[in-house]
C-alpha positions as CSV (number, residue, x, y, z in Angstrom):
1,M,0.0,0.1,-0.3
2,I,2.7,2.7,0.7
3,T,3.9,1.9,-3.0
4,A,1.0,2.1,-4.6
5,P,1.1,5.9,-5.0
6,V,4.7,5.6,-6.1
7,L,3.5,2.6,-8.6
8,Y,1.1,4.7,-10.2
9,A,2.3,7.9,-10.3
10,G,2.8,8.1,-14.2
11,S,6.2,7.1,-16.3
12,P,9.1,9.3,-15.7
13,E,9.8,11.8,-18.2
14,I,12.3,11.1,-20.7
15,P,14.4,13.9,-22.0
16,V,13.1,15.0,-25.7
17,E,16.5,15.9,-27.7
18,S,15.7,18.9,-29.8
19,P,16.2,19.3,-33.3
20,K,19.4,20.5,-34.7
21,E,20.2,23.3,-36.5
22,D,22.2,23.0,-39.9
23,W,25.3,24.5,-40.0
24,I,24.0,26.2,-43.3
25,T,20.5,27.1,-43.9
26,P,19.6,28.5,-47.9
27,T,18.1,31.6,-47.9
28,L,15.6,32.4,-51.2
29,N,13.1,35.4,-51.9
30,I,11.8,36.1,-55.8
31,R,10.0,38.6,-57.4
32,S,8.7,39.2,-60.6
33,R,6.7,42.3,-61.2
34,Y,5.2,44.0,-64.1
35,E,5.4,48.3,-63.4
36,F,4.1,50.3,-65.8
37,G,5.1,54.4,-65.5
38,D,4.0,57.7,-67.6
39,V,5.9,60.9,-66.6
40,D,4.2,64.1,-68.9
41,A,7.2,65.0,-71.2
42,K,8.3,61.1,-71.5
43,D,7.6,57.8,-73.7
44,P,5.7,55.5,-71.6
45,S,6.8,52.4,-70.2
46,H,6.9,49.1,-69.5
47,S,8.6,46.2,-67.5
48,F,8.9,43.1,-66.4
49,T,11.5,41.8,-64.6
50,F,12.3,38.8,-62.1
51,R,14.5,38.9,-58.6
52,E,16.2,36.3,-57.2
53,R,17.7,37.2,-53.8
54,L,19.8,33.7,-53.1
55,G,22.0,33.1,-50.1
56,F,22.7,31.1,-47.3
57,K,23.3,31.7,-43.2
58,T,25.4,29.9,-40.8
59,M,24.7,28.3,-37.2
60,A,25.8,30.4,-34.1
61,W,29.3,29.1,-33.2
62,N,30.3,30.3,-30.0
63,G,27.9,33.4,-30.8
64,F,28.9,33.9,-34.6
65,S,27.3,33.4,-38.0
66,A,26.9,34.6,-41.1
67,V,25.0,35.9,-43.6
68,V,25.9,35.6,-47.6
69,E,23.2,36.9,-50.3
70,G,23.4,37.5,-53.6
71,E,20.8,39.5,-55.9
72,F,20.2,38.7,-59.7
73,T,17.7,40.8,-61.4
74,Q,16.9,40.4,-65.5
75,A,14.0,42.0,-67.3
76,A,11.9,40.0,-69.6
77,I,10.0,43.4,-71.0
78,D,13.0,46.0,-71.2
79,D,10.7,48.9,-72.9
80,Y,11.9,51.4,-69.7
81,H,15.0,53.7,-68.2
82,G,17.1,52.0,-66.1
83,G,17.7,54.9,-64.0
84,A,21.1,55.3,-64.9
85,V,23.7,56.1,-67.7
86,G,25.4,52.5,-68.4
87,V,22.6,50.1,-66.9
88,N,20.5,48.5,-68.9
89,P,18.1,49.5,-69.9
90,F,18.6,53.1,-71.1
91,D,16.5,55.1,-72.8
92,P,16.1,58.6,-71.1
93,R,13.2,59.8,-73.7
94,N,11.1,56.9,-71.6
95,T,10.0,57.4,-67.9
96,T,12.2,56.0,-65.3
97,I,12.0,52.3,-63.6
98,A,14.6,52.4,-61.8
99,D,15.1,48.4,-61.8
100,P,18.3,47.6,-63.8
101,E,19.4,44.1,-64.8
102,T,21.6,43.8,-62.4
103,N,24.2,40.9,-60.7
104,E,25.4,42.0,-57.1
105,L,26.7,40.9,-53.9
106,N,23.6,42.3,-51.6
107,Q,24.9,41.0,-47.8
108,L,28.0,39.8,-46.8
109,Y,28.3,39.8,-42.8
110,L,29.7,38.2,-40.0
111,Q,27.7,38.2,-36.9
112,Y,28.7,37.9,-33.1
113,K,25.7,38.0,-30.5
114,G,26.9,38.5,-26.9
115,F,27.0,40.5,-24.1
116,D,23.2,42.0,-24.6
117,T,24.8,43.3,-28.4
118,V,24.5,41.7,-32.0
119,T,27.3,43.1,-34.2
120,K,27.2,42.9,-38.1
121,L,30.7,43.3,-39.6
122,G,30.2,43.8,-43.6
123,R,27.9,44.9,-46.1
124,Q,24.4,44.9,-44.5
125,S,20.8,46.1,-45.3
126,L,19.8,48.5,-42.5
127,I,16.3,50.1,-41.5
128,Y,15.6,52.4,-38.8
129,D,12.3,53.4,-37.6
130,K,10.2,54.0,-40.4
131,A,13.0,54.2,-43.2
132,A,12.7,58.3,-43.6
133,F,16.4,58.8,-42.8
134,V,18.1,55.0,-43.0
135,G,16.2,52.4,-45.3
136,N,17.0,49.6,-47.4
137,V,14.7,50.4,-50.4
138,D,13.8,47.2,-50.1
139,W,10.9,48.3,-53.1
140,R,13.0,48.0,-55.7
141,Q,14.3,45.2,-57.5
142,N,18.0,45.9,-56.1
143,Q,18.4,46.8,-52.3
144,Q,20.2,49.5,-51.6
145,T,23.0,48.0,-48.7
146,F,25.7,49.5,-47.2
147,D,29.5,48.8,-46.4
148,A,29.3,48.9,-42.5
149,I,29.7,47.9,-38.5
150,S,26.5,48.2,-36.4
151,F,25.6,47.2,-33.1
152,A,22.0,46.5,-31.4
153,N,22.3,46.5,-27.9
154,K,19.9,45.8,-25.1
155,S,22.0,45.6,-21.7
156,F,18.9,48.1,-20.1
157,D,15.4,47.2,-19.5
158,D,13.0,48.1,-22.1
159,L,16.0,50.5,-24.0
160,T,17.4,49.5,-27.5
161,L,20.5,51.6,-28.7
162,N,21.7,51.6,-32.4
163,Y,25.1,53.0,-33.8
164,A,26.3,52.4,-36.9
165,Y,29.0,53.3,-39.3
166,L,29.0,52.9,-42.8
167,S,31.7,53.5,-45.5
168,Q,30.3,52.8,-48.3
169,I,26.3,53.0,-49.9
170,N,25.6,50.4,-52.2
171,R,22.6,52.2,-54.1
172,I,19.8,51.0,-56.2
173,F,21.2,51.3,-59.7
174,G,24.3,48.3,-59.2
175,S,27.6,48.7,-60.3
176,D,26.9,49.4,-63.9
177,A,25.9,52.7,-63.2
178,D,28.1,55.6,-64.5
179,G,30.7,57.9,-62.8
180,A,29.3,61.1,-64.9
181,M,25.8,60.6,-62.6
182,P,27.9,60.0,-59.3
183,N,24.9,59.9,-57.0
184,V,23.7,56.9,-59.0
185,Q,26.8,55.1,-57.7
186,D,28.3,53.2,-55.1
187,V,29.1,56.4,-52.9
188,A,32.3,56.0,-50.2
189,A,30.8,57.7,-47.2
190,S,31.8,58.4,-43.7
191,V,28.7,58.4,-41.6
192,H,28.0,57.7,-38.1
193,L,23.8,56.7,-37.1
194,I,22.9,56.8,-33.5
195,N,19.5,55.3,-32.8
196,A,17.6,54.5,-29.5
197,S,14.2,53.5,-28.5
198,Y,13.0,53.3,-25.3
199,T,9.7,51.3,-23.9
200,G,9.8,51.6,-20.4
201,I,6.3,53.8,-20.2
202,K,3.1,51.8,-20.4
203,G,1.8,52.3,-23.9
204,L,4.4,54.6,-24.9
205,T,7.3,54.4,-27.0
206,L,10.4,56.6,-27.2
207,G,12.5,57.4,-30.1
208,S,15.9,60.0,-30.7
209,Y,18.3,59.5,-33.3
210,A,21.5,61.7,-34.3
211,Y,22.6,61.1,-37.7
212,I,26.1,62.1,-39.0
213,M,26.3,61.6,-42.9
214,N,29.4,62.6,-45.1
215,F,29.8,61.6,-48.7
216,E,33.3,61.6,-50.8
217,N,32.8,63.2,-54.0
218,L,28.9,64.2,-53.5
219,G,28.9,67.0,-50.4
220,G,25.6,67.7,-51.5
221,W,24.2,64.9,-49.7
222,D,26.1,65.8,-46.4
223,N,24.2,66.4,-43.3
224,N,23.8,66.9,-39.7
225,T,20.3,65.4,-38.4
226,F,19.0,65.4,-34.9
227,G,15.6,64.1,-34.3
228,A,13.0,62.4,-32.0
229,S,9.8,61.0,-31.8
230,A,6.8,59.4,-29.8
231,K,4.1,57.2,-30.3
232,G,1.2,56.3,-28.0
233,K,-2.8,55.5,-27.7
234,A,-5.4,58.6,-26.6
235,M,-9.0,58.9,-27.0
236,G,-8.9,55.8,-29.0
237,L,-6.5,56.9,-31.5
238,E,-2.9,55.5,-32.2
239,L,-1.0,58.7,-32.1
240,Y,2.8,59.7,-33.8
241,G,4.6,62.2,-33.5
242,E,8.3,62.9,-34.8
243,L,10.4,66.4,-35.0
244,A,14.1,66.8,-36.9
245,W,16.3,69.7,-37.7
246,Q,19.0,69.2,-39.9
247,D,22.2,71.2,-40.3
248,K,24.2,71.7,-43.8
249,A,20.5,71.4,-45.3
250,G,20.2,72.7,-49.3
251,A,22.0,71.6,-52.3
252,A,24.8,73.7,-51.1
253,G,24.8,72.5,-47.3
254,A,24.2,75.8,-46.0
255,E,20.7,76.1,-44.1
256,D,19.3,74.8,-41.3
257,A,15.8,73.0,-41.6
258,L,13.2,71.6,-40.1
259,Y,11.2,68.4,-40.1
260,T,7.8,67.0,-39.0
261,H,5.5,63.9,-39.3
262,L,2.4,63.5,-37.4
263,T,0.0,61.1,-37.8
264,A,-3.6,59.7,-35.9
265,T,-4.8,56.4,-36.8
266,K,-8.1,55.3,-35.6
267,A,-9.1,51.2,-35.8
268,I,-12.6,50.7,-36.7
269,G,-13.7,47.0,-36.1
270,K,-11.1,45.4,-39.0
271,Q,-10.9,48.7,-40.6
272,S,-8.4,51.5,-40.3
273,V,-8.3,55.3,-40.9
274,V,-4.8,57.7,-41.1
275,L,-4.7,61.2,-41.1
276,G,-1.0,62.6,-41.1
277,F,0.6,65.3,-42.2
278,E,4.7,65.6,-43.3
279,H,6.6,68.8,-43.1
280,L,9.8,69.4,-44.9
281,D,11.8,72.6,-44.6
282,A,13.4,74.0,-48.3
283,G,16.5,71.9,-48.6
284,F,15.8,69.0,-45.8
285,K,17.4,66.2,-47.1
286,T,17.2,62.2,-46.8
287,P,19.7,60.9,-48.9
288,L,19.8,57.4,-47.2
289,S,16.2,57.0,-47.0
290,T,13.3,54.8,-48.7
291,V,11.7,58.1,-50.3
292,H,9.5,55.3,-52.1
293,A,7.3,55.0,-48.6
294,Y,7.2,58.7,-48.5
295,N,4.8,61.6,-50.2
296,G,2.9,59.5,-52.5
297,F,3.8,55.8,-55.0
298,A,3.6,57.7,-58.0
299,D,7.4,58.8,-56.3
300,A,7.0,62.8,-58.0
301,F,8.9,64.2,-55.1
302,I,12.2,61.5,-54.8
303,A,15.3,63.6,-56.7
304,G,14.4,66.9,-54.3
305,R,14.2,64.3,-51.1
306,L,17.3,62.6,-51.3
307,G,19.7,66.2,-52.4
308,G,17.8,68.3,-50.8
309,T,17.5,70.7,-53.7
310,H,13.7,71.3,-53.0
311,R,11.5,74.3,-52.3
312,G,9.8,72.4,-49.0
313,L,7.3,70.0,-49.1
314,S,4.1,69.7,-46.9
315,N,1.9,66.3,-47.6
316,L,-1.4,66.4,-46.2
317,Y,-3.0,62.7,-46.6
318,V,-5.6,60.9,-45.4
319,A,-5.8,56.9,-45.9
320,H,-8.5,54.1,-45.5
321,T,-7.4,50.3,-45.0
322,L,-10.2,47.6,-45.4
323,P,-10.1,43.8,-45.7
324,V,-12.2,43.0,-49.1
325,F,-12.8,39.1,-50.7
326,W,-10.8,36.1,-51.3
327,G,-8.3,37.4,-47.3
328,M,-7.3,40.9,-49.7
329,K,-6.4,44.3,-48.3
330,W,-7.4,47.0,-49.9
331,T,-5.6,50.5,-48.8
332,N,-6.5,53.9,-50.4
333,T,-4.5,56.8,-49.7
334,L,-5.5,61.0,-50.8
335,H,-2.4,63.6,-50.7
336,A,-2.6,67.1,-51.0
337,M,0.7,68.5,-52.0
338,G,2.1,72.0,-51.0
339,D,5.4,74.2,-50.5
340,N,7.2,75.1,-47.6
341,E,5.4,77.7,-46.7
342,L,1.3,76.1,-48.2
343,S,0.7,78.8,-50.4
344,T,2.0,76.4,-53.6
345,G,-0.5,73.6,-54.2
346,Y,1.9,71.0,-56.2
347,G,-1.0,69.0,-56.6
348,W,-2.9,66.1,-55.3
349,E,-2.4,62.2,-55.6
350,I,-4.2,59.1,-55.1
351,D,-3.1,55.6,-54.1
352,S,-4.7,52.7,-54.3
353,V,-3.1,49.3,-52.7
354,L,-4.4,45.5,-53.0
355,V,-2.9,43.1,-51.2
356,K,-3.0,39.2,-50.9
357,K,-0.7,37.2,-48.6
358,F,-1.4,33.5,-49.3
359,N,1.0,31.9,-46.9
360,D,3.7,32.5,-45.8
361,Q,5.7,32.3,-48.8
362,F,3.8,33.7,-51.2
363,T,2.0,37.4,-51.2
364,A,1.2,39.3,-54.5
365,L,0.3,42.6,-54.7
366,A,-1.1,45.2,-56.7
367,K,-0.4,49.4,-56.4
368,L,-1.8,52.3,-59.0
369,A,-1.0,55.7,-58.5
370,H,-1.4,58.8,-59.8
371,F,0.0,62.5,-59.8
372,E,-1.8,65.2,-60.7
373,S,0.5,68.0,-60.9
374,E,-0.7,71.9,-60.4
375,G,2.3,73.1,-62.3
376,D,4.4,74.1,-59.3
377,A,7.9,73.7,-59.4
378,F,9.5,71.7,-56.9
379,V,13.1,71.6,-58.1
380,G,14.6,74.1,-60.4
381,A,11.9,76.0,-62.9
382,A,10.6,72.9,-64.0
383,A,6.8,72.3,-63.2
384,L,6.3,68.6,-61.7
385,P,5.4,66.4,-64.3
386,T,2.0,64.5,-63.9
387,T,2.7,61.2,-63.0
388,T,0.8,57.5,-63.4
389,R,2.9,54.2,-61.9
390,L,1.1,50.7,-61.9
391,T,2.4,47.8,-60.5
392,V,1.5,44.2,-60.3
393,E,3.8,41.7,-58.6
394,L,4.1,38.4,-56.7
395,N,6.7,37.6,-54.0
396,Y,7.8,34.2,-53.0
397,E,10.5,33.7,-50.0
398,F,11.6,30.7,-49.0
């Protein structure tokens, strides 16, 4: 009787061995895309491109691991301007679609995890915050990457500290881009990026950053930018605010300029509405940003924003997202664009995006953007052109 509880207490637990991680894990990302572009005073363009990112990552050994990734783009339909002298295709009469045929080393870095820090040394993709200042331009077929050393530290509760030093910017146009256009080639640089995020206050995320950017043979991109952001919830809204000050703004690097971005998001069941306002003083520049994510998907404002050659930009927008048939999400955004003092109207833009995620591997997207110019100049004396873009793509990731 004494032993009964022991006999019927159940079988002893047998330790289960965890599955061993492979020394080498292959990575694959494939995107097929049709894009149409029509800019006033240019011939319409059609591109049908395929991009493969193929590589591998190693298992960690004593905290060390490595990532290798190549990037390859081919054009089945090449009736477009690839964006730079020397690339294929190149036809300046056509509307620019910046997806030239390329074969690139996209990423190659050594990583170490230890002491609450992730360290990466080598060619790598970087995104800080919303990619308004530092991004990988993932919308284009050939990513923007950086030859860099980067650190991400989480030694303190709720605080993430990031630092990166960049020695080269690997632009989206690839190694065939010609030296006659220095802003499309890979750019030698001495760039310090400091970025911090704090989540220790319930319901509030605070951010701050200091970006000191200097570029070899491209002094017009030089800038010192300091900013802060806050995201939280109040009155049933998700609120976001960001403010930055920039030294060396403007094409000659002789100005000061401010940046502001404010949004209020309201969830209504499975739908959401966003009201936003983004403002750049004349000359405020963001040379390392993913500019496609801002100021409309027609890309009418990209050139001026990268180099700080513009007259100022105020972008008031409202976006509505809702689920539709077949599990798709549909987002429509209306932009009203004005200049530095809101006295001049650059024009209006409507963006419409449909996204269907089939599973963890396959995602399809359709995007239509139309910018209707009111004839005012954003950069130089020439009026902004009316622009239409349509994209249909399928993504596979393994």
